[in-house]
C-alpha positions in Angstrom: -46.7 -118.2 -51.7 -44.1 -120.8 -52.5 -40.3 -120.5 -52.7 -39.1 -117.8 -55.1 -39.2 -118.7 -58.8 -37.6 -116.5 -61.5 -37.3 -118.2 -64.9 -35.5 -115.3 -66.6 -34.5 -117.2 -69.8 -38.1 -118.2 -70.5 -39.5 -114.7 -69.7 -36.9 -113.2 -72.0 -37.9 -115.5 -74.8 -41.5 -114.7 -74.3 -40.8 -111.0 -74.5 -38.9 -111.5 -77.7 -41.8 -113.4 -79.1 -44.3 -110.8 -78.1 -42.2 -108.1 -79.8 -41.8 -110.2 -83.0 -44.3 -113.2 -83.1 -42.8 -115.4 -85.7 -41.9 -119.1 -85.9 -38.3 -118.7 -84.9 -39.1 -116.7 -81.8 -41.9 -119.2 -80.9 -39.3 -122.0 -81.1 -37.1 -120.2 -78.7 -40.0 -120.0 -76.2 -40.5 -123.8 -76.6 -36.9 -124.6 -76.0 -36.7 -122.4 -72.9 -39.9 -123.9 -71.5 -37.9 -127.1 -71.1 -35.8 -125.8 -68.2 -36.2 -124.2 -64.8 -39.5 -123.7 -62.9 -42.9 -122.2 -63.5 -45.7 -121.2 -61.2 -49.4 -121.9 -61.3 -51.8 -119.3 -59.8 -53.9 -121.1 -57.2 -55.2 -118.0 -55.4 -58.4 -118.7 -53.5 -57.8 -122.5 -53.2 -58.5 -124.1 -49.9 -54.9 -125.3 -49.4 -53.4 -126.7 -46.2 -49.7 -127.2 -45.7 -47.6 -129.2 -43.3 -44.6 -127.8 -41.3 -42.3 -128.2 -44.3 -44.7 -126.1 -46.5 -45.8 -129.2 -48.5 -49.4 -129.3 -49.6 -51.4 -131.8 -47.5 -53.8 -134.5 -48.7 -57.3 -133.1 -49.0 -56.4 -129.7 -50.3 -58.2 -128.6 -53.4 -56.3 -126.5 -56.1 -58.0 -124.1 -58.5 -55.7 -123.1 -61.3 -55.9 -119.7 -63.0 -57.1 -120.5 -66.5 -59.0 -119.1 -69.5 -59.4 -119.7 -73.2 -57.2 -119.5 -76.2 -57.9 -117.7 -79.4 -59.9 -120.7 -80.6 -62.0 -120.7 -77.4 -60.2 -123.9 -76.3 -59.3 -124.2 -72.6 -56.0 -122.6 -71.6 -54.0 -122.8 -68.4 -51.9 -119.9 -67.2 -48.2 -120.4 -66.1 -46.0 -117.7 -64.7 -42.2 -117.2 -64.8 -42.0 -115.4 -61.4 -44.1 -114.4 -58.4 -44.1 -110.9 -59.7 -46.0 -112.0 -62.8 -48.6 -113.8 -60.6 -49.0 -110.7 -58.5 -50.0 -108.7 -61.6 -53.2 -110.7 -61.6 -54.1 -109.6 -58.1 -53.2 -105.9 -57.7 -55.9 -105.2 -55.2 -55.0 -108.0 -52.8 -51.4 -109.2 -53.2 -51.4 -110.7 -49.7 -53.9 -113.3 -50.7 -51.9 -114.6 -53.6 -51.1 -118.3 -53.7 -48.7 -119.7 -56.2 -47.5 -123.3 -56.7 -44.0 -123.8 -58.1 -43.2 -126.8 -60.3 -40.4 -127.9 -62.6 -41.4 -126.5 -66.0 -41.5 -129.8 -67.7 -43.7 -131.3 -65.0 -46.1 -128.4 -65.2 -46.4 -128.7 -69.0 -46.9 -132.5 -68.7 -49.6 -131.8 -66.1 -51.3 -129.3 -68.4 -51.4 -131.9 -71.2 -52.7 -134.6 -69.0 -55.5 -132.3 -67.8 -56.6 -131.7 -71.4 -55.7 -128.1 -71.8 -55.3 -127.0 -75.4 -53.0 -124.0 -74.6 -50.5 -123.0 -72.0 -50.1 -119.2 -71.8 -46.8 -118.0 -70.3 -47.2 -114.8 -68.3 -50.7 -114.0 -69.7 -51.0 -110.5 -68.2 -48.0 -108.9 -70.0 -45.8 -110.0 -72.9 -47.1 -113.4 -73.4 -46.9 -116.5 -75.6 -49.5 -119.3 -76.0 -48.0 -122.8 -76.5 -50.3 -125.2 -78.3 -51.0 -128.7 -77.1 -49.9 -130.2 -80.4 -46.5 -128.5 -80.1 -46.1 -129.4 -76.5 -47.1 -133.0 -77.0 -44.5 -133.3 -79.7 -41.7 -131.6 -77.7 -42.5 -133.5 -74.5 -42.8 -136.8 -76.4 -39.5 -136.5 -78.2 -36.3 -137.9 -76.8 -34.3 -135.3 -74.8 -31.5 -135.0 -72.4 -33.1 -132.9 -69.6 -30.1 -133.3 -67.2 -27.7 -131.8 -69.7 -30.2 -129.0 -70.5 -30.5 -128.2 -66.8 -26.8 -128.3 -66.3 -26.3 -125.5 -68.9 -28.7 -123.3 -67.0 -26.6 -123.1 -63.8 -25.2 -119.8 -62.7 -21.4 -120.1 -63.0 -19.2 -121.6 -65.8 -17.6 -123.9 -63.2 -21.0 -125.2 -62.1 -22.2 -125.6 -65.6 -19.1 -127.5 -66.7 -19.2 -129.9 -63.7 -22.9 -130.5 -64.0 -22.7 -131.1 -67.7 -19.9 -133.7 -67.3 -21.9 -135.4 -64.6 -25.1 -135.4 -66.7 -23.5 -136.9 -69.8 -21.8 -139.5 -67.7 -25.3 -140.9 -67.0 -25.6 -141.8 -70.6 -28.9 -141.2 -72.4 -29.2 -139.5 -75.8 -28.2 -136.3 -77.6 -29.5 -134.9 -80.9 -27.5 -134.1 -84.0 -28.4 -131.5 -86.6 -28.4 -132.9 -90.2 -28.7 -130.6 -93.1 -31.7 -130.7 -95.5 -29.9 -133.2 -97.8 -30.0 -135.7 -94.9 -26.3 -136.5 -95.4 -24.2 -133.8 -93.7 -24.1 -133.6 -89.9 -23.5 -130.0 -88.9 -20.3 -129.0 -87.0 -19.0 -125.8 -85.5 -15.7 -123.9 -85.2 -14.1 -122.5 -82.1 -12.4 -119.1 -81.9 -9.1 -120.7 -82.8 -10.5 -122.0 -86.0 -10.6 -125.6 -84.8 -13.5 -127.9 -85.8 -15.9 -128.9 -83.0 -18.5 -131.6 -83.1 -22.0 -130.2 -82.4 -24.9 -131.7 -80.5 -28.1 -130.6 -78.9 -30.2 -131.7 -75.9 -33.5 -131.8 -77.9 -35.0 -131.5 -81.3 -36.3 -128.0 -80.3 -32.7 -126.9 -79.7 -31.8 -127.9 -83.2 -34.8 -126.1 -84.7 -33.9 -122.9 -82.8 -30.4 -122.8 -84.3 -30.9 -124.5 -87.7 -34.5 -124.1 -88.9 -35.3 -126.7 -91.5 -32.6 -129.2 -90.5 -33.4 -132.8 -89.8 -32.8 -134.4 -86.4 -30.8 -137.5 -85.6 -31.0 -138.9 -82.0 -28.0 -140.9 -80.9 -26.5 -142.1 -77.7 -24.1 -140.0 -75.6 -21.6 -142.8 -76.0 -21.8 -142.6 -79.8 -21.4 -138.8 -79.8 -18.3 -139.0 -77.6 -16.8 -141.8 -79.7 -17.3 -139.7 -82.8 -15.3 -136.9 -81.3 -12.5 -138.9 -79.8 -12.1 -141.1 -82.9 -12.1 -138.0 -85.2 -10.1 -134.8 -85.4 -12.4 -132.7 -83.4 -11.1 -130.3 -80.8 -14.1 -130.8 -78.6 -17.9 -130.9 -78.4 -20.2 -127.9 -78.5 -23.5 -128.5 -76.7 -26.6 -126.4 -77.5 -25.3 -123.9 -80.0 -28.3 -121.4 -79.5 -27.2 -121.0 -75.9 -26.6 -121.2 -73.1 -23.9 -123.4 -74.6 -20.7 -125.1 -73.5 -17.7 -126.7 -75.2 -16.3 -129.8 -73.6 -12.6 -130.7 -74.3 -11.4 -134.0 -75.6 -9.9 -134.8 -72.1 -13.3 -134.1 -70.5 -15.0 -136.4 -73.0 -12.5 -139.1 -72.4 -13.2 -138.9 -68.7 -17.0 -139.1 -69.3 -16.5 -142.2 -71.5 -14.9 -144.0 -68.6 -17.9 -143.3 -66.4 -20.7 -144.2 -68.8 -23.0 -147.1 -67.8 -21.5 -150.4 -69.1 -24.4 -151.0 -71.5 -23.7 -147.7 -73.3 -20.0 -147.2 -73.1 
């Protein structure tokens, strides 16, 4: 077995989809698949590892797989070791699992030609289609900001989000169906917040039917600081975080010269 993996946000989203399989719950699965880690079941593979536990050259991996509802090839991905163990109740000691960043695993599945990725196939499950995954993986995103919002404590999330945005890159705005009004939010004090998202999928989860507008981090920050906004709310569907004007001003001083 590899190091412990427990992708609780994704497993929770999958359970919600299994209980109510509609487009909105499916979108929440997609957006949560863009963070954390996932496992592949490689039980029975002739794997050799070095002293650090890394798989050595010459090892052959056999991935647990099956077929989707259309009989197209599907690969199975798991949110925790406990989910992998469900596939081997008679011999848990023989279980082998390979942990990977979730995005890397999904990209691998697409490169290998799988038509489906089933998350936790032995319980509450959700099958992600290749067409949806290729769209999500091919769209511009801010993975560093998304990862920052998944950290355990508020202090960790805030520090990591500031550092992630200081790298530059892009964010996504939600534009209403008219194509003219960029959505905003309001904080508990009634002050207006600018609103941004780390991917198109995050927008779709919170505002189904909205249009997407991808802009630079520098442009988002300039819009807040040049306007009357009290701050910037990132990923409204959660986990979310609001950055203050002072934090955004600090980020602007750290942006790469070509984007500042």
